[in-house]
DSSP file (Angstrom, degrees, kcal/mol; ACC not computed):
  #  RESIDUE AA STRUCTURE BP1 BP2  ACC     N-H-->O    O-->H-N    N-H-->O    O-->H-N    TCO  KAPPA ALPHA  PHI   PSI    X-CA   Y-CA   Z-CA
    1    1 A M              0   0    0      0, 0.0     2,-0.2     0, 0.0    61,-0.0   0.000 360.0 360.0 360.0 106.1   50.8  128.6 -119.8
    2    2 A G        -     0   0    0      0, 0.0     2,-0.5     0, 0.0     0, 0.0  -0.510 360.0-132.0 -93.8 164.8   50.3  124.9 -119.2
    3    3 A M        -     0   0    0     -2,-0.2     2,-0.1     4,-0.0    59,-0.1  -0.973  17.9-163.4-121.3 124.2   52.9  122.3 -118.4
    4    4 A N     >  -     0   0    0     -2,-0.5     4,-2.0    57,-0.2     5,-0.1  -0.368  40.4 -92.6 -93.7-178.3   53.0  119.1 -120.2
    5    5 A F  H  > S+     0   0    0      1,-0.2     4,-2.3     2,-0.2     5,-0.2   0.855 123.7  54.2 -66.4 -36.5   54.9  115.9 -119.1
    6    6 A I  H  > S+     0   0    0      2,-0.2     4,-2.3     1,-0.2    -1,-0.2   0.913 108.6  49.3 -64.8 -42.2   58.1  116.8 -121.0
    7    7 A S  H  > S+     0   0    0      2,-0.2     4,-2.4     1,-0.2    -2,-0.2   0.904 109.8  52.3 -62.2 -41.4   58.3  120.2 -119.3
    8    8 A F  H  X S+     0   0    0     -4,-2.0     4,-2.2     1,-0.2    -2,-0.2   0.922 110.4  47.7 -59.0 -45.5   57.7  118.5 -115.9
    9    9 A L  H  X S+     0   0    0     -4,-2.3     4,-2.5     2,-0.2    -2,-0.2   0.882 109.4  52.9 -65.9 -38.3   60.6  116.1 -116.6
   10   10 A I  H  X S+     0   0    0     -4,-2.3     4,-2.4     2,-0.2    -1,-0.2   0.937 111.7  46.0 -61.4 -46.1   62.9  119.0 -117.7
   11   11 A M  H  X S+     0   0    0     -4,-2.4     4,-2.4     1,-0.2    -2,-0.2   0.878 111.8  52.4 -64.3 -37.1   62.2  120.8 -114.5
   12   12 A L  H  X S+     0   0    0     -4,-2.2     4,-2.6     2,-0.2    -2,-0.2   0.895 109.8  48.0 -66.3 -40.8   62.7  117.6 -112.5
   13   13 A V  H  X S+     0   0    0     -4,-2.5     4,-2.5     2,-0.2     5,-0.2   0.921 111.5  50.5 -65.9 -44.0   66.1  117.0 -114.1
   14   14 A I  H  X S+     0   0    0     -4,-2.4     4,-2.2     1,-0.2    -2,-0.2   0.937 114.2  44.9 -57.3 -47.3   67.2  120.6 -113.5
   15   15 A S  H  X S+     0   0    0     -4,-2.4     4,-2.7     1,-0.2    -2,-0.2   0.898 112.7  50.0 -65.9 -42.1   66.2  120.3 -109.9
   16   16 A A  H  X S+     0   0    0     -4,-2.6     4,-2.5     2,-0.2     5,-0.2   0.903 111.5  48.2 -65.4 -41.4   67.8  116.9 -109.4
   17   17 A V  H  X S+     0   0    0     -4,-2.5     4,-2.3     2,-0.2    -2,-0.2   0.926 114.9  45.3 -65.2 -44.3   71.1  118.0 -110.9
   18   18 A E  H  X S+     0   0    0     -4,-2.2     4,-2.7    -5,-0.2     5,-0.2   0.906 113.4  49.7 -66.7 -40.8   71.2  121.1 -108.7
   19   19 A S  H  X S+     0   0    0     -4,-2.7     4,-2.3     2,-0.2     5,-0.2   0.927 113.1  46.4 -63.2 -44.7   70.2  119.3 -105.6
   20   20 A A  H  X>S+     0   0    0     -4,-2.5     4,-2.9    -5,-0.2     5,-0.7   0.890 113.1  50.0 -65.4 -39.2   72.9  116.6 -106.1
   21   21 A T  I  X>S+     0   0    0     -4,-2.3     5,-1.7    -5,-0.2     4,-1.3   0.942 114.0  43.8 -65.0 -47.6   75.5  119.3 -106.9
   22   22 A L  I  <5S+     0   0    0     -4,-2.7     6,-3.2     3,-0.2    -2,-0.2   0.876 121.0  42.0 -64.4 -36.1   74.7  121.3 -103.8
   23   23 A R  I  <5S+     0   0    0     -4,-2.3     4,-0.3     4,-0.2    -2,-0.2   0.950 127.4  23.1 -78.1 -51.2   74.5  118.2 -101.6
   24   24 A Y  I  <5S+     0   0    0     -4,-2.9    -3,-0.2    -5,-0.2    -2,-0.1   0.808 130.0  36.3 -93.2 -32.0   77.5  116.1 -102.8
   25   25 A V  I  <<S+     0   0    0     -4,-1.3    -3,-0.2    -5,-0.7    -4,-0.1   0.908 132.0  25.3 -87.3 -45.5   79.9  118.6 -104.3
   26   26 A L  S   <S-     0   0    0     -5,-1.7    -3,-0.2     2,-0.1    -2,-0.1   0.459  95.1-130.9 -99.0  -2.1   79.4  121.6 -102.0
   27   27 A S        +     0   0    0     -4,-0.3     2,-0.9    -6,-0.3    -4,-0.2   0.856  52.6 152.8  53.1  39.9   78.2  119.6  -98.9
   28   28 A F        +     0   0    0     -6,-3.2     2,-0.3    -7,-0.2    -1,-0.2  -0.824  22.1 125.4-102.0  94.2   75.3  122.0  -98.6
   29   29 A R        -     0   0    0     -2,-0.9     3,-0.1     1,-0.1     8,-0.0  -0.956  60.8-135.8-148.6 161.3   72.6  120.0  -96.8
   30   30 A V  S    S-     0   0    0      1,-0.4     2,-0.3    -2,-0.3    -1,-0.1   0.907  85.7 -25.4 -83.8 -51.0   70.3  119.9  -93.8
   31   31 A R  S    S-     0   0    0      2,-0.1    -1,-0.4     0, 0.0     2,-0.1  -0.925  73.6 -87.0-153.2 174.3   70.9  116.3  -92.9
   32   32 A T  S    S+     0   0    0     -2,-0.3     4,-0.2    -3,-0.1     3,-0.1  -0.436  72.7  69.1 -85.4 163.0   71.9  113.0  -94.4
   33   33 A G  S  > S-     0   0    0      1,-0.1     4,-1.5    -2,-0.1     3,-0.1  -0.241  85.8 -83.2 114.0 160.7   69.5  110.6  -96.0
   34   34 A I  H  > S+     0   0    0      1,-0.2     4,-2.7     2,-0.2     5,-0.2   0.776 120.0  62.6 -70.9 -27.7   67.4  110.2  -99.0
   35   35 A V  H  > S+     0   0    0      2,-0.2     4,-2.3     1,-0.2    -1,-0.2   0.909 104.2  48.0 -65.3 -40.8   64.5  112.1  -97.5
   36   36 A S  H  > S+     0   0    0      2,-0.2     4,-1.9    -4,-0.2    -1,-0.2   0.908 113.0  47.7 -65.4 -42.3   66.6  115.2  -97.3
   37   37 A L  H  X S+     0   0    0     -4,-1.5     4,-2.0     2,-0.2    -2,-0.2   0.919 111.7  50.6 -64.6 -43.0   67.7  114.8 -100.9
   38   38 A T  H  X S+     0   0    0     -4,-2.7     4,-2.3     1,-0.2    -2,-0.2   0.901 108.6  51.8 -62.2 -40.9   64.1  114.2 -102.0
   39   39 A S  H  X S+     0   0    0     -4,-2.3     4,-2.7     1,-0.2    -1,-0.2   0.887 108.8  50.1 -65.6 -37.1   62.9  117.4 -100.2
   40   40 A T  H  X S+     0   0    0     -4,-1.9     4,-2.3     2,-0.2    -1,-0.2   0.863 109.5  51.9 -69.0 -32.6   65.6  119.5 -101.9
   41   41 A V  H  X S+     0   0    0     -4,-2.0     4,-2.3     2,-0.2    -2,-0.2   0.921 111.6  47.0 -65.5 -42.4   64.6  118.1 -105.3
   42   42 A V  H  X S+     0   0    0     -4,-2.3     4,-2.3     2,-0.2    -2,-0.2   0.944 114.5  45.5 -64.5 -48.2   61.0  119.0 -104.6
   43   43 A W  H  X S+     0   0    0     -4,-2.7     4,-2.4     1,-0.2    -1,-0.2   0.873 112.4  52.6 -63.7 -35.9   61.8  122.5 -103.4
   44   44 A G  H  X S+     0   0    0     -4,-2.3     4,-2.4    -5,-0.2    -1,-0.2   0.890 108.0  50.6 -64.8 -39.0   64.1  122.9 -106.4
   45   45 A W  H  X S+     0   0    0     -4,-2.3     4,-2.4     2,-0.2    -2,-0.2   0.918 110.8  48.7 -64.6 -42.2   61.4  121.9 -108.7
   46   46 A I  H  X S+     0   0    0     -4,-2.3     4,-2.4     2,-0.2    -2,-0.2   0.917 111.9  49.5 -63.2 -42.7   59.0  124.4 -107.1
   47   47 A G  H  X S+     0   0    0     -4,-2.4     4,-2.5     1,-0.2    25,-0.3   0.894 111.9  48.0 -63.2 -39.9   61.7  127.1 -107.4
   48   48 A G  H  X S+     0   0    0     -4,-2.4     4,-2.0    23,-0.3    -1,-0.2   0.877 110.7  51.6 -66.6 -37.6   62.3  126.3 -111.0
   49   49 A W  H  < S+     0   0    0     -4,-2.4    -2,-0.2     2,-0.2    -1,-0.2   0.893 114.7  42.8 -65.8 -39.8   58.5  126.4 -111.7
   50   50 A L  H  < S+     0   0    0     -4,-2.4     4,-0.4     1,-0.2    -2,-0.2   0.869 117.6  46.1 -73.0 -36.8   58.3  129.8 -110.1
   51   51 A G  H >X S+     0   0    0     -4,-2.5     4,-0.8    -5,-0.2     3,-0.6   0.766  98.3  72.3 -77.9 -25.4   61.4  131.1 -111.7
   52   52 A S  T 3< S+     0   0    0     -4,-2.0     3,-0.2     1,-0.2    16,-0.2   0.901 100.5  39.4 -62.2 -45.9   60.6  129.9 -115.2
   53   53 A P  T 34 S+     0   0    0      0, 0.0    -1,-0.2     0, 0.0    -2,-0.1   0.607  97.1  81.4 -82.2  -6.9   57.8  132.3 -116.2
   54   54 A V  T <4 S-     0   0    0     -3,-0.6     2,-0.3    -4,-0.4    -2,-0.2   0.965 113.3 -35.8 -62.5 -53.3   59.5  135.3 -114.5
   55   55 A S  S  < S+     0   0    0     -4,-0.8    -1,-0.3    -3,-0.2     2,-0.2  -0.970  72.7 142.3-162.0 159.3   61.8  136.0 -117.5
   56   56 A G        -     0   0    0     -2,-0.3     3,-0.1    -3,-0.1     8,-0.0  -0.736  31.1-165.7 163.5 148.5   63.7  134.1 -120.0
   57   57 A V  S    S+     0   0    0     -2,-0.2     2,-1.4     1,-0.1    -1,-0.1   0.647  77.0  78.3-116.1 -30.8   64.9  133.8 -123.5
   58   58 A F        +     0   0    0      2,-0.0     7,-2.6     0, 0.0     2,-0.4  -0.649  64.2 179.5 -90.4  87.4   66.0  130.2 -123.7
   59   59 A H  E     +A   64   0A   0     -2,-1.4     2,-0.3     5,-0.2     5,-0.2  -0.690  13.9 175.3 -90.1 138.2   62.8  128.3 -124.1
   60   60 A F  E >  S-A   63   0A   0      3,-1.9     3,-0.9    -2,-0.4   -50,-0.1  -0.858  78.9 -25.3-139.7 107.6   62.7  124.5 -124.5
   61   61 A D  T 3  S-     0   0    0     -2,-0.3   -57,-0.2     1,-0.2   -51,-0.1   0.932 127.2 -47.4  54.4  52.9   59.2  123.0 -124.5
   62   62 A S  T 3  S+     0   0    0      1,-0.2     2,-0.5   -59,-0.1    -1,-0.2   0.565 114.8 115.5  66.6  15.9   57.7  126.0 -122.5
   63   63 A V  E <   -A   60   0A   0     -3,-0.9    -3,-1.9   -10,-0.0     2,-0.9  -0.966  61.1-143.8-113.0 123.1   60.5  125.9 -119.9
   64   64 A C  E  >  -A   59   0A   0     -2,-0.5     4,-2.0    -5,-0.2    -5,-0.2  -0.768  18.7-159.4 -83.3 108.3   62.7  129.0 -119.6
   65   65 A I  H  > S+     0   0    0     -7,-2.6     4,-2.4    -2,-0.9     5,-0.2   0.921  79.1  45.6 -63.1 -54.2   66.0  127.2 -118.8
   66   66 A I  H  > S+     0   0    0      1,-0.2     4,-2.5     2,-0.2     5,-0.2   0.935 116.6  43.8 -62.0 -50.2   68.1  130.0 -117.2
   67   67 A P  H  > S+     0   0    0      0, 0.0     4,-2.8     0, 0.0     5,-0.2   0.860 112.7  54.4 -63.0 -32.7   65.3  131.4 -114.9
   68   68 A A  H  X S+     0   0    0     -4,-2.0     4,-2.1   -17,-0.2    -2,-0.2   0.915 110.2  46.1 -65.0 -42.1   64.3  127.8 -114.0
   69   69 A V  H  X S+     0   0    0     -4,-2.4     4,-2.4     2,-0.2     5,-0.2   0.936 115.7  45.5 -64.5 -47.0   67.9  127.1 -112.9
   70   70 A L  H  X S+     0   0    0     -4,-2.5     4,-2.4     1,-0.2    -2,-0.2   0.909 114.4  47.7 -65.2 -42.4   68.2  130.3 -111.0
   71   71 A G  H  X S+     0   0    0     -4,-2.8     4,-2.2    -5,-0.2   -23,-0.3   0.881 111.9  50.8 -65.3 -38.1   64.9  129.9 -109.3
   72   72 A S  H  X S+     0   0    0     -4,-2.1     4,-2.1   -25,-0.3    -2,-0.2   0.939 112.9  44.1 -65.6 -47.9   65.6  126.3 -108.4
   73   73 A V  H  X S+     0   0    0     -4,-2.4     4,-2.7     1,-0.2     5,-0.3   0.919 112.7  53.5 -62.5 -43.2   69.0  127.1 -106.8
   74   74 A A  H  X S+     0   0    0     -4,-2.4     4,-2.3    -5,-0.2    -2,-0.2   0.921 111.4  43.6 -60.4 -45.4   67.5  130.2 -105.0
   75   75 A L  H  X S+     0   0    0     -4,-2.2     4,-2.5     2,-0.2    -1,-0.2   0.875 113.1  51.5 -71.9 -35.7   64.7  128.2 -103.4
   76   76 A I  H  X S+     0   0    0     -4,-2.1     4,-2.4     2,-0.2     5,-0.2   0.951 113.2  45.1 -62.1 -48.4   66.9  125.3 -102.4
   77   77 A V  H  X S+     0   0    0     -4,-2.7     4,-2.5     1,-0.2     5,-0.2   0.910 113.5  50.7 -62.5 -42.4   69.5  127.6 -100.8
   78   78 A L  H  X S+     0   0    0     -4,-2.3     4,-2.4    -5,-0.3    -1,-0.2   0.929 111.9  46.0 -61.2 -46.7   66.7  129.5  -99.0
   79   79 A M  H  X S+     0   0    0     -4,-2.5     4,-2.2     2,-0.2    -2,-0.2   0.901 113.7  48.1 -67.3 -40.7   65.0  126.4  -97.6
   80   80 A V  H  X S+     0   0    0     -4,-2.4     4,-2.5    -5,-0.2    -1,-0.2   0.924 113.5  48.2 -65.5 -42.8   68.3  124.9  -96.4
   81   81 A D  H  X S+     0   0    0     -4,-2.5     4,-2.5    -5,-0.2    -2,-0.2   0.901 110.6  51.3 -63.9 -40.5   69.3  128.1  -94.8
   82   82 A L  H  X S+     0   0    0     -4,-2.4     4,-2.4    -5,-0.2    -1,-0.2   0.913 112.2  46.0 -62.8 -42.8   65.9  128.5  -93.1
   83   83 A V  H  X S+     0   0    0     -4,-2.2     4,-2.4     2,-0.2    -2,-0.2   0.919 113.5  48.7 -67.5 -42.8   66.1  125.0  -91.6
   84   84 A K  H  X S+     0   0    0     -4,-2.5     4,-2.1     2,-0.2    -2,-0.2   0.894 112.6  49.0 -64.1 -38.7   69.7  125.5  -90.5
   85   85 A T  H  X S+     0   0    0     -4,-2.5     4,-1.9     2,-0.2    -2,-0.2   0.911 111.5  48.9 -66.0 -42.9   68.8  128.8  -88.9
   86   86 A A  H  X S+     0   0    0     -4,-2.4     4,-1.0     1,-0.2    -2,-0.2   0.879 111.6  49.9 -64.8 -38.1   65.7  127.3  -87.1
   87   87 A K  H  < S+     0   0    0     -4,-2.4     3,-0.3     1,-0.2    -1,-0.2   0.893 111.1  48.9 -66.2 -40.1   67.8  124.4  -85.8
   88   88 A A  H  < S+     0   0    0     -4,-2.1    -2,-0.2     1,-0.2    -1,-0.2   0.828 108.4  54.2 -70.2 -31.5   70.5  126.8  -84.5
   89   89 A A  H  <        0   0    0     -4,-1.9    -1,-0.2     1,-0.2    -2,-0.2   0.743 360.0 360.0 -76.1 -22.4   67.9  128.9  -82.7
   90   90 A S     <        0   0    0     -4,-1.0    -1,-0.2    -3,-0.3    -2,-0.2   0.473 360.0 360.0-100.5 360.0   66.4  126.0  -80.8
């Protein structure tokens, strides 16, 4: 299963929308700044990439939309929680 440029962009849009929603609507962030937002977009893209091939019915250009969304949110939440926990422990 290869990924072409359109699939990459779809995953990037999914990750960016979820990162912005978690950051600006739900105030779920590690710290302020563009670096923090960029890192959540990257982690969201990785989560979507991992979640996409797991299962899915709604394919669009080799991207399983629902698992990509769930995987992206899951990894963003996991990474933010891990960083917040590590900050609180030190």
